[in-house]
Structure formats: structure tokens, C-alpha cells
N, C-alpha and C positions, 0 to 999 in steps of 0.2 A: 504494500500500500504506500503511495507516495507521501513523502514528508516534505512540507513546504518550508523554505527558509524565510526568515524574517527580513524585512526591508526597513532600513532606518531612515525613512523620510521624516519630515518635521512633525507629521501627525502620527508617527509610529504605526502607519498602516501596513498591513501585510496581507498576503493572500491566504494566510492561515485561517482555517475555519474549524469550528468545533461543534459537536453535539454528540450525543451518544446515548444508547440505551443498552449498556453492558448487560450481559447475561449474569444473573445472580449466581454467586458461587456458594456452595455449601462449605462452611468452615467452622467446624465444631468449636470451640473455645471463644468464638466471637459472634455467637448467635444473636439474632435480633430478638429482643424481648418484646412481646406484645401483650400488654395487660390492660384490661378495661374493666369497669365495674358494670355488672349486669344486675337487673332486678332479680331477686331471689325467686327462682322457680324450683320447687322441690324436685330432687332427683331420687329415684329409688335407691335405697341402701345407704344414703348419706355419703360422707367423704372424710377421710383422715389424711394427714400429711404423709403417712406411710404408703398411701395408695398412689402417690405421685411418682412419676419417672424422674429420678434425680438427675438424669442427663439432659432433660429438657430445661428451657429457660423460661423465666416468669416475666410477664409484662402486666402492668396494672394501670387503671384509669379508663373511664368510659370513653373519652375521646380517642385515646390511644388504641384501645381494642377495636372500637368501631371503625376507625380509619384503617386499621390493619385488615379487618374483615372486608371492608369495602374495596381495598386495593386487591384483595384476592378475587373479589367479584369482577374487577376490571382486568384480571389477568396480569397484574403488576408484581405479584409476590408468589409466583408459582412454585418456587423451591422451598418456601417456608411453610411448614405444616403445623396447624393448630391441633394439639392433641386433646386438650380438655379446657373447658372454661369453668371457673369457680365463681359461685355467687354466694355471698354471705346471707344467711337466713335473715329474713326481715327487711332486705333491701327493697326500697320503694321503686317501682318502675317509673320510667319517664320515656319520652320518644326515643332517646338514644338506646335505652335498654330494650325497648320493644324492637328496634331495628337490629340490635345485636341478636336477639332471639330469632328474628326472621332469618338472619344470615346463618346462624348455627343450624337451623332446620334445613336450609338450602344445602349447606356443605356437610350435613350430618355430623356435626361436631357435638360431642356429649357435653351437657351442662350439669355440673355437680353442685348441690347445695352443701354448704359447710358452715360451721360455727364461725361467727365473726372474729372471735379471739384467735382461732386457728389461722384465719386469713391474715390477721394482724401479725401473727408470728411469722408467716411465710414472707410477707412483704417487708417487714422490719419496722422498728419503732419510729423512724423518722420520715416515713412516707405514707401518704393517704391513698388508700386503694378504692374508695368510694363504693365498696361492696362487690367489686368485680375484678377478676384477674384471669389471665390465660397463660397456659403453658404452650410453648412452641418449640419445634425442633428444626434444625438446619439453619444456616446463617444467611443473612441478607447482605453480606459484604461483597463488594466487587473487587476484582483484581485490577491493577493499573492497566495491564495489557488488554483486558476486556473493555475497559472504559475507553482507552485510546482507539481501539478498533471501532467503537461506536462513534467516537469523535470523527474519525476519517469517513465513516459512512454518512454522517451528517454533513460533513464538508462537501462530499460528492453530490449529495442531494441539493444542497444550497447552490452549488456552482451550476448545476443544471438549470436552476431557476434564476441565474444571474445575481445571486445574493452572496454576500461575504459572511464570515464568521464574526464580524464585529458585533459586540454586545453579548457574546457567549461567555459566560462567567462560571468559574469554579472557585471554591473556597479551599484554602490549604491551612490547616490548623497546626500550630507548633506549640506544644506544651499546654494545651487546654485540658486540664485534668479533672475539673469539676464536672460531674455528670449533669447538673442543672444548667451550667453554662453551655455544655455541648448540645443538650436538648434544645435550649433556647436558640442557639446559632442555627441548628438544623431547621427549626421552625421559621425563623426569619429568612433564611436562605431559600427555602421552598416558596415562601410567600413572595419573595422578590424575583423569582424566576431563575435563581442560580441552579446550574445543572447537576452539580455533585459537590459533596464535601469530602475532602481527602484528609485522613488522619494517620499518624504514625503508629507503629506497633508499640513503641515505648513512649513514655511521658504523655499519655493520652487516656482519657476516660474510655472505658469499654461501653458497648451498646447494652446498657442495663435497663431495667424497668424504669428507673428514675429518668434516664435519657428519653425513653419512649414517652413517658407521661409529660415531661417538660417540653417535648417537641409537639405536643398536642396532636399527635397522629402523623406529623410530617415524616417521621422516620420510616413509616410504612411505604412511602412512595419516592422519597428523595434518595438517589444512589449515594451510598457511603463507601468510599474506596480506602482500604487499609494498605499502607505501604511500609516497607522496611527501612527506607532511607529517604528523608525529605529532600536532601540536596540533589540526589540522583533523580528524584521525581520531578523536581523543578527543571532540571536540565532536559528531561524527557518532554515536559510540557512545552519548553521553548522550541524543541525540535519539531513539535507539532504545531508551531505557529502562535503559541501563547506568549503574551507579555506578562511579566510577573511583578506585581506591586505589593510592597509590604507596608504594614501600618507601624509607624515608628514615631513615638511622641517627641523624639529629640531632633527630628529633621526639620528642614526649612519649608518645604513645599506643603501647602495646605491642600487637602484632598479635592476641594472644589476647583482648584486651579489646574489640576492634572487632566489630561485627555484620557478618559477611561472607556471611550467608545472603541473597543478593539477586542479581540479574543483575550480574555484576561483571567489570570489566576491571582486571587487576593489572599495574601498571607496574613494570618491573624495569630499573634503570639499570646502568651499567658498574661494575665493582669499584672502579676508582680515583676516578671522579668522580660516580657516582650518576646521578640524573636531571638533565636539563637544566633550567635555571631556568623557562623557559616551560612545559615539560611539567609540572613540579611545580605551578606556579601554576594549571594547569587541572585538577588532580586534585581530587576532592570531599573527600578526606581522605587523610592519610598515616599510616603505621604503621611501627614499628621492631621488629627482632628484638633482644632483650637480648644484649649482649656482656659476659660475666662474667669473661673472662680478659683477657689483654694484647692480644689481637687486636682491631683496630678494625672489621673487616668480615669478611664471609663471601664465599666464592666465589659468583658470581651464580647458578649452577645450584643450589647448596646452599640459598641463601636462597629461591629460587623454590620448591624442593621443600617447604621448611618451611611456607611460606604456603599453597601448593596443598593440602597435607594438613590444614592447619587448616580450610580451607574444606570439605574432605571430612568432617572431624570435626563441624563445625557443621551440615552438611546431614544427617548421620546422626542428629543429636540432635533434628531437627525432626519 
């Protein structure tokens, strides 16, 4: 598949284009967690923690579970299988819960009633499950090769229609270890039309139930690509025509002054330390978000959302 070189004109335009619908890969240790709360519908025999397959992963939250089931309905999560759905006894139904029941009947997914205290124990003391959780098997992570294959397929499709890859955006996370932050970034990325979120194997939150719930269901549909080396990944993205911009509070250029209408990879570092040195050195350019008060930095998901929607604004003006 052809790789397009970048051209360094003053608008940083290049024939590089991107898109992609990578095939989902099964990767045991990094399984997608899909949990949602469902209205309690008694199931025969009840449920105990010992009944659960310990190799499956747990997702919780009504929006998360519903979004995941709806993505199955749309054929977007074909490799991830829901084994069981747990509903705490006494959970009140609402439209989301009724829709969850509808989809469990459609896909013949068993629903088990369990004691709320046991569900609390499964989910953990710091997370709210809203009375519904789901166990899933198989992972929803993409490989970089699969994603780049899809990027090239999108490029070819756009070129046939006389379109470029300008505006095609991916997010690259460097050191975002808090699952709430990761889930929030996935949520705002999906809302802003970002095509994928790339995370490293190390120094990164896993795809846990907390991530699924914080993403408000976006984790079920937005591709998440896990890579072993961020610097090598950045260089691969460049070979496929992407420009790489990093968020750096210490640089001079404000994000609104940069030309972001291009195939773009946005690197977001951790709140405390930002991007790693090598990752920053491999960015094509860096931008900052002005801090006008006493705070020195923003939450990573807030910063990501600001830049993502600046890209949306610039694309709308073209």
C-alpha cells in the first residue's frame, strides 16, 4: 500500500490522507469492559460471584452497557462477546434499561438478578454501577498495523472523490494513567469526530469498567489502538502523511494560531509531567493553551477537548 511523503509548504499541506476502520483484535489482558446498569428482572436461580467466569471483564453503567449493546447491533463490536448481564435486585427500570432488555433478548444474552451488595463488591467501593453490569470476553483493541491499513483504505476512497485527508485526526496519549481521564478523553474525542485514540502499553490506564463508564459509551465505538513504542508510532504516522502536534504548556505558539487543518495526530501528555522528552522531540510542532489564572495546567481531558474542537472549528471554516 503506498505511503505518501509529507510536503513542507507554508500551510503544511500534504497528500497524506487518513481514515480507517481497523478490524478489532482479540487481546486477552486488554479486554474492553462493558458495564451498564439494567433494571432488575429476576432470573431463575439467582446469581453468586462464584458463578462468574473470572477470565471475562466487567463493565458497568447504563450508558456504557447500552452503547456497547447498540454498537453490537450496528455490527461495530463483532469480536467482543457479552457473556452475562447482572442486574441488582430492586433496580428501577427506565428507557435505557428497557432498551438494554430489548437488546439482550435480541442477542440472547442471559440476564442474572443479584444482590446489590454483591454487585457493589464486584464493581468496587469507588465506582457506581447504577444497578447494572456486564461481563464481556475478547478485546476491543486495535493493532497499529490494522489501523494504518484502514487509514490507507480511507485515503484511497477520498482520493477517488477528489478529497484530501485534511481534518482527519487521531489522539496519541502519553502517560495518561487515570482511568477517569482516559474515559473522558475517549468521550470527547468521539464527540469531536476524532478517528482513534492511541495508547501505550506502559504508563497508561487499561480499558477498565471505570474507563467504559467515564466514556459514556464512546469506548464501544471509538477505535483504541495499543502500541508498544510511542516514538516509533509517531514516526509511522508521519510516514502515512500525518503531522504530529503536541500540547506543551511551556511553548510559545498558542493552539488557535496553528494550522490544524491537515491529517493530524494530537499528542496529549499527563497532567503532572506532560509529554515525555523523546515524544516531544518527535513532534512536528507544539502548541499551548493560554492559562490566564493561577492554575498552571488543565485536566488532560479538558485540554484535549479544547484542541479537538479547535480542529472542528478550523475544518468548518475551510
